[in-house]
N, C-alpha and C positions, 0 to 999 in steps of 0.2 A: 368230608362227612364229620358231622358233629354229633357226639354221643354222650351219654352219662349226664352229669350235672350241667355240663356246658349246654347240651341240647335242651335240658329243662329251662335253664336261664334264658336261652335264646326264645323259647316258647313264651316264657313269661314276659320278656322284653317285647316281643311282637304283639302281644295283647295290650301291653302297657302303653307303647308309643302312641298308637291311634287314641287310646283313651285320654292320654296325657296332653295330646295336641288340641284337644277340644274339652268342653265341659264334661266332666266325668259324672256318671250316676252312681249312686251308692251300690247297686247290685254289681255293676261291672268292677268297681273299685274292690268290693269284697272278694270277688273271684280272683282278680290279679293279686290282691293283698295275701290271700292264702298261699298262692304259688310262691311269692316272695319269701313268706315267713317259713315255708317249708324248706326253701332252698337255704336260707339264712341259718336256720337251726342245724342243718346238716353240715353247714360250714362251707363257705366259697373260699377257697385258698387264694383267690386273686383280689388283693385290696381294691383295685380299681373297680372290678366287677361289683364287689360288695358295697362300695360306696355309692356306685351308680344305683343299685337296687334301693338303697335307703334314700337317695336323692329323688328318684323317680316317685317312690311311694310318698315322699314329703310333698312333691308338687301335686300329686293327686289329691292329697289331704287339703291343701290349700285351695285347690280348685273346688272342692266341696265346703270350704268355709270353716274346716276344722284346723284352725290355725295353732292352737296348743299342741295338737298331735303332730302337725307339720313341723313345728319347732323341735319337738322331741326327736322326730325322725332326722331332721337335718343334723342335730347334734351328733347323732350316731354316724351320719354321712361324713361329717368332718372328723369325728374321732377315728374312723376307719381310714379316711383319706391321709390323715397324719401319719399313718403307718406305711402308707404307699411311698415309693421312691419317686413317684411322678408328680411334679409340681402342677402339671395340667390337671390332675384329679382333684387336688386341693382347691385350684382356681375354679373348677366347675362347682365344687361344693359351695364356696363362698358366693359365687355368682347366683346360684339357685337360692341360696339363704337370703341374699339381697332382694331377689324377686319376691320371695314369700313375705319377707318384712315389708316390702312395698305394698303388697296386696292387703297386708293387714294394718297399713297406714302408719308403720314405724319407719318414717322416711329418714330420719337421722341415722338409725341403725343400718338401714338398707344402704345408705351412702357409704357408711363405714366399711361394710362387707363388700360392696362393689369395688372400693378402693383396694382392699385386701386381694380380691380377685384380679385386679389390674396389675398389681405388682407381681403377683404369683404368675400370671400369664406371661408377662414380660420376661421374667426370669427363666420361664420354660420355653420361651420362643413360640408361644401358643397364640398366634396372631388372631385367630377368629374369636377366641375369648377375650383378647385385649381390646378388639373393636367393640365387642358386646358390653364389656365392662366400661370403656370410655363412654358409650352411648347412655348406659344406665346411670353412671355419675353425672352426666349432663341432665338427664331427666330429673334425678334427685335434686340437683343444684337448683334447677328450675322450680320444683315444688317447694324448696326451702327459700326461694325469693333471691337467688344469687344468679341473676340473668346472664352477666357477663361470663361467669365460670361455665354456666349451662352451655351457652353458645360455643365457648371455647372447646369444651370437651365433646360436644356433638360434632363440631367441625373436625376435630382431630380424629374421631371415629370415622367420619366420612372419608377423610383424605387417606387414613391408613387402609381402609377397605378398598378404596379405588386403586392404591398403590400395589395391592396384593390380588386385585381382581375379584374381591369378595362381594358379589352383587347383593344377595339378600342382606347382609349386615350393612352395606352401604345405604340401601334403601331404607332400612330401619332408622339409621342416623339421620338421613334426610327428612324422613317423616317426623322425627322428633324435632328437627329445626323448623319444619313447617308449622307444626304445632305451637312452638314458641312464637314464631312470627305472627300467627293468627292471634295468640293471646295478647302480644304486644300491639297488635293493630297494624303490622308492617305488610300485611297481604294486599294484594292488588284488588 
């Protein structure tokens, strides 16, 4: 049974996840954001949970096209994640910041943060985030015109995902490779 601040955090998270998985509308974001703000003001004593709250809020802002606010919130997520003893928390934060930068059109910055996420995920033994980061790096390399690197990173993501039975991340990597083949004209 979950109670107190943890129960409120759980409620905010359950509201946020569906909203964050699809395009967010301003009203829904405002409701969820008020819940997060209340929790963060009272202090969440778990750095990972606090970083996740900032991270989810940043993603929602980015989905609404509010990239400056998303960046500020991601800075907070990373600051909090740096206090966490868990490398996976910081890997998540850099991965999401890379996604936000990519959405805003800052591909070089996104590439750099995805690389940070990759290194942190490897150090933490966080295979799912390692696969996601490899795929993101491949996508960014493709956008930057580095096709050989793009294919190498996405293949590495696909192979690592297959080796660990990670179906969805593998499909994402294969989808990235298919997109690259289409752009190159390699499709059947």
